[in-house]
C-alpha positions in Angstrom: 56.6 3.3 -45.3 53.7 1.4 -43.8 51.5 2.6 -41.0 49.9 0.2 -38.5 46.8 0.8 -36.6 46.4 -0.4 -33.1 43.1 -1.1 -31.5 42.6 0.4 -28.1 40.6 -1.9 -25.8 38.0 -0.2 -23.7 38.0 -1.2 -20.0 35.0 -3.2 -19.0 32.9 -1.8 -16.2 33.0 -3.6 -12.9 30.1 -4.8 -10.8 30.0 -1.5 -8.9 29.5 0.4 -12.2 33.0 1.9 -12.3 35.9 1.4 -14.7 38.9 -0.4 -13.3 42.3 1.4 -13.1 45.7 -0.2 -13.2 45.9 -0.4 -9.4 42.6 -2.3 -9.3 40.6 0.6 -7.9 37.3 1.6 -9.5 36.3 5.1 -10.6 32.8 6.3 -11.6 31.9 6.0 -15.2 31.6 9.4 -17.0 28.0 10.6 -17.3 26.5 11.4 -20.6 26.4 15.1 -21.7 23.2 17.0 -20.9 21.9 20.0 -22.7 21.4 22.8 -20.1 19.3 25.8 -20.4 21.0 29.0 -19.1 19.2 31.3 -16.7 17.0 33.9 -18.4 16.2 31.6 -21.3 12.9 29.8 -21.4 12.2 26.4 -22.7 9.0 24.7 -23.7 8.8 20.9 -23.5 6.3 19.3 -25.8 5.7 15.6 -25.4 3.9 14.3 -28.5 1.9 11.0 -28.3 0.1 9.0 -31.0 -1.1 5.4 -31.7 0.7 5.2 -35.1 4.4 5.9 -35.4 4.2 7.1 -39.1 1.6 9.8 -38.3 3.5 10.7 -35.2 6.8 11.3 -37.1 4.9 13.3 -39.8 3.3 15.6 -37.1 6.7 16.0 -35.3 8.2 17.1 -38.5 5.4 19.6 -39.0 5.9 21.0 -35.5 9.7 21.3 -36.0 9.2 23.1 -39.4 6.8 25.5 -37.7 9.2 26.3 -34.9 12.2 26.7 -37.2 10.1 29.1 -39.4 9.8 31.4 -36.4 13.5 31.2 -35.4 13.2 28.9 -32.4 16.0 26.5 -31.3 14.8 22.9 -31.2 16.3 20.0 -29.3 14.9 16.6 -30.4 12.8 14.8 -31.3 13.8 12.3 -28.6 12.0 9.0 -28.9 10.6 7.8 -25.6 9.7 4.2 -24.8 6.5 2.9 -26.3 3.8 2.5 -23.8 2.0 -0.9 -24.2 -1.4 -1.4 -22.6 -2.6 -5.0 -22.6 -6.2 -6.1 -22.0 -7.3 -9.7 -21.4 -10.9 -10.5 -22.1 -13.0 -13.7 -21.7 -14.0 -15.2 -25.1 -17.2 -16.7 -23.7 -19.1 -16.3 -20.5 -20.1 -19.9 -19.7 -18.9 -22.9 -21.6 -15.4 -21.7 -22.7 -14.8 -19.3 -19.9 -11.2 -20.4 -19.5 -10.3 -19.2 -23.0 -9.2 -15.7 -23.3 -8.3 -13.1 -25.9 -5.6 -10.5 -25.5 -5.6 -7.0 -27.0 -2.9 -4.3 -26.8 -2.7 -0.6 -27.5 0.7 0.9 -28.3 1.3 4.5 -27.6 4.4 6.0 -29.3 6.0 9.0 -27.8 8.4 11.7 -28.9 9.8 14.7 -26.8 10.6 18.1 -28.3 12.3 20.9 -26.4 11.8 24.4 -27.9 14.4 26.8 -26.4 13.7 30.5 -26.1 10.4 30.7 -28.1 8.9 34.1 -28.9 5.2 34.9 -28.9 4.8 34.2 -32.6 6.3 30.7 -32.2 3.9 29.8 -29.3 0.9 31.2 -31.2 1.8 29.3 -34.4 2.2 26.0 -32.4 -1.1 26.4 -30.6 -2.9 27.1 -33.9 -1.3 24.1 -35.6 -3.7 21.5 -37.0 -2.5 18.0 -36.3 -4.0 14.7 -37.5 -6.6 13.0 -35.3 -5.0 10.7 -32.8 -2.0 12.9 -32.2 -1.8 14.5 -28.7 0.6 17.3 -27.8 1.1 18.9 -24.4 3.1 22.1 -24.3 4.7 22.7 -20.8 6.8 25.6 -19.6 10.2 24.6 -18.0 
């Protein structure tokens, strides 16, 4: 006996953003699943920023290990878009003033959500020593 596999074609979205049905009508595309925090549970959102991605990933791992050690539930790290700041500078003031140099600074970002942290977890995270150039802001949600 042989089995055959059939490929199911996914409908393409229309210009209005919906998925076409057989009758030609469009329906809204399903939204992505979101993690919700129930009432009574607290969450801390910690965006972490750094200039180098390798140092950022190492410090995020250190933050996650510390939070797991104190029995906290972690969502993330979620990579956020890299912020690029560009600066244009004149090379010369007088003779070659039309020539310019461009410099850029890239800021890499990650987002960590810590759900229902206890006092020991918060204290351990505030006393954590991170490498220079890594910035963390802990916010209450």
